[in-house]
C-alpha positions in Angstrom: -113.6 -11.9 -3.7 -114.5 -14.7 -6.1 -114.6 -12.2 -9.0 -111.1 -11.1 -8.3 -110.0 -14.8 -8.2 -111.8 -15.5 -11.5 -110.4 -12.4 -13.1 -106.9 -13.4 -12.0 -107.3 -16.9 -13.4 -108.6 -15.7 -16.7 -105.7 -13.3 -17.0 -103.3 -16.1 -16.3 -105.0 -18.3 -18.9 -104.8 -15.5 -21.4 -101.2 -15.0 -20.6 -100.5 -18.7 -21.1 -102.3 -18.6 -24.5 -100.2 -15.5 -25.5 -97.0 -17.3 -24.4 -98.0 -20.3 -26.5 -98.8 -18.2 -29.5 -95.5 -16.3 -29.1 -93.5 -19.5 -28.9 -95.2 -20.7 -32.1 -93.8 -17.6 -34.0 -90.8 -18.6 -36.0 -88.9 -17.1 -38.8 -85.7 -16.6 -40.7 -83.5 -13.9 -39.1 -80.4 -12.2 -40.5 -78.0 -10.8 -37.9 -75.4 -8.2 -39.0 -72.8 -7.0 -36.6 -69.0 -6.5 -36.9 -68.4 -8.1 -33.5 -68.2 -11.9 -33.9 -68.6 -12.6 -30.2 -71.8 -10.6 -30.1 -73.0 -12.4 -33.2 -72.4 -15.8 -31.6 -74.3 -14.7 -28.4 -77.3 -13.4 -30.4 -77.3 -16.5 -32.7 -77.4 -18.8 -29.7 -80.2 -16.8 -28.0 -82.4 -16.7 -31.1 -81.6 -20.2 -32.3 -82.6 -21.4 -28.8 -86.0 -19.9 -29.5 -86.5 -21.9 -32.7 -85.6 -19.1 -35.1 -83.5 -19.9 -38.2 -80.5 -17.6 -37.9 -78.0 -16.5 -40.5 -75.2 -14.3 -39.2 -72.6 -12.1 -40.9 -70.0 -9.6 -39.8 -70.1 -7.6 -43.1 -72.8 -5.3 -44.6 -71.7 -6.2 -48.1 -72.3 -9.9 -47.5 -75.6 -9.0 -45.8 -76.7 -7.2 -48.9 -75.9 -10.2 -51.0 -77.7 -12.5 -48.6 -80.8 -10.3 -48.6 -80.8 -10.3 -52.4 -80.7 -14.1 -52.6 -82.6 -15.2 -49.5 -86.0 -14.3 -48.0 -85.6 -13.2 -44.4 -88.5 -12.4 -42.0 -86.4 -10.0 -39.9 -83.1 -8.3 -40.0 -81.2 -7.3 -36.9 -78.3 -4.9 -37.7 -75.7 -3.1 -35.7 -75.7 0.7 -36.2 -71.9 1.3 -36.4 -69.8 -1.0 -38.6 -66.6 -0.2 -40.5 -67.6 -0.9 -44.1 -71.3 0.2 -44.1 -73.3 1.4 -41.2 -76.7 0.0 -40.2 -78.6 3.0 -41.6 -77.0 2.7 -45.0 -77.9 -1.1 -45.0 -81.4 -0.2 -44.0 -81.7 2.4 -46.8 -80.4 -0.2 -49.3 -83.0 -2.7 -48.1 -85.8 -0.1 -48.3 -84.8 1.3 -51.7 -85.0 -2.2 -53.2 -88.7 -2.3 -52.1 -88.1 -4.9 -49.3 -90.4 -4.2 -46.4 -88.8 -6.8 -44.0 -88.8 -5.5 -40.4 -85.4 -4.2 -39.4 -84.2 -3.8 -35.8 -81.2 -1.5 -35.4 -79.0 -2.2 -32.4 -76.5 0.2 -31.0 -74.2 0.8 -28.1 -74.3 4.5 -29.0 -77.9 5.4 -28.5 -78.4 9.0 -29.6 -81.5 10.9 -30.4 -80.2 11.9 -33.8 -79.4 8.4 -34.9 -82.7 7.1 -33.5 -84.6 9.7 -35.6 -82.4 8.9 -38.7 -83.0 5.2 -38.3 -86.8 5.5 -37.8 -87.1 7.9 -40.7 -85.2 5.5 -42.9 -87.7 2.8 -42.1 -86.4 0.9 -39.0 -89.0 -1.1 -37.2 -87.2 -0.8 -33.8 -84.1 0.9 -32.4 -82.6 -0.9 -29.4 -79.7 0.0 -27.2 -76.9 -2.5 -26.3 -76.6 -4.2 -24.0 -80.1 -5.7 -24.2 -81.5 -8.5 -22.0 -82.1 -11.7 -24.0 -85.7 -11.9 -22.8 -86.4 -8.3 -24.0 -84.7 -9.0 -27.3 -86.8 -12.1 -27.9 -90.0 -10.2 -27.0 -89.2 -7.5 -29.5 -88.3 -10.0 -32.2 -91.6 -11.9 -31.7 -93.5 -8.6 -31.7 -91.9 -7.6 -35.0 -92.5 -11.0 -36.6 -96.1 -11.1 -35.4 -96.9 -7.6 -36.6 -95.2 -8.0 -40.0 -97.0 -11.3 -40.5 -100.4 -9.6 -39.8 -99.6 -6.8 -42.3 -98.5 -9.3 -44.9 -101.5 -11.5 -44.5 -103.8 -8.5 -44.5 -102.4 -7.3 -47.8 -102.7 -10.8 -49.3 -106.3 -11.0 -48.3 -107.2 -7.6 -49.5 -108.4 -7.8 -53.1 -107.4 -4.3 -54.1 
């Protein structure tokens, strides 16, 4: 019985440590979506979690921002009028930028999922998404990208 109690306490302690580590993860996030209301909601959620958020409704402006500013994560809508999320993703990847990109869509289809992942998307999420789930995915992407970046930096080859 005591073993179960100790095991439960150690799991709770580990979870508390993981929560503290997750809350310490910050970064610059670019949001791209043609729906201004959705952008405001996402911006509030992520800003409330201590992320630095830049938001735009246009893919062309997003491409300019990406060229002039370093972002740690891009969250992009799949379907937009001037340039869809996959085209934006392909532009980012063709420039050699390996920033994590999360594609959001209200039209989750297997074909677009495969196209996005093959183009280099880090995650593909369906709208609507719960704010807690989005924050978890954002932190996961930032944490894993940071590990890869630090691993490459420390690797002498």
